[in-house]
C-alpha positions, -999 to +999 in steps of 0.1 A: -001+002+004+017+035-013+015+062+013+004+094+001+016+134+010-019+144+017-012+177-003-031+174-038-061+187-045-098+180-049-108+170-083-134+193-101-166+181-108-178+204-135-204+217-116-212+253-128-209+285-105-243+295-118-264+266-111-277+280-081-285+315-100-305+292-123-326+269-102-338+307-087-352+319-115-370+287-126-382+288-092-391+323-097-408+315-136-428+285-119-441+307-092-455+334-118-465+309-142-484+293-115-500+328-100-512+335-137-528+309-140-547+307-110-556+343-115-571+338-154-593+312-137-604+330-110-614+357-131-633+335-155-650+318-127-657+359-117-674+368-146-692+330-158-678+315-188-714+303-195-696+268-202-713+250-176-685+248-155-682+272-133-652+272-105-646+234-109-628+237-142 
């Protein structure tokens, strides 16, 4: 068995430092999209679409 000096560097994993920013922006985009869908459905339910589905759609 060989002994090592313990002075080496860890291998680079290739992970980008922009990953947390990308993840945050995708989360924000998902939340905005969900909010828009909920807003449109509430407006349609309040206005009465006349399709018989009501607020359950």
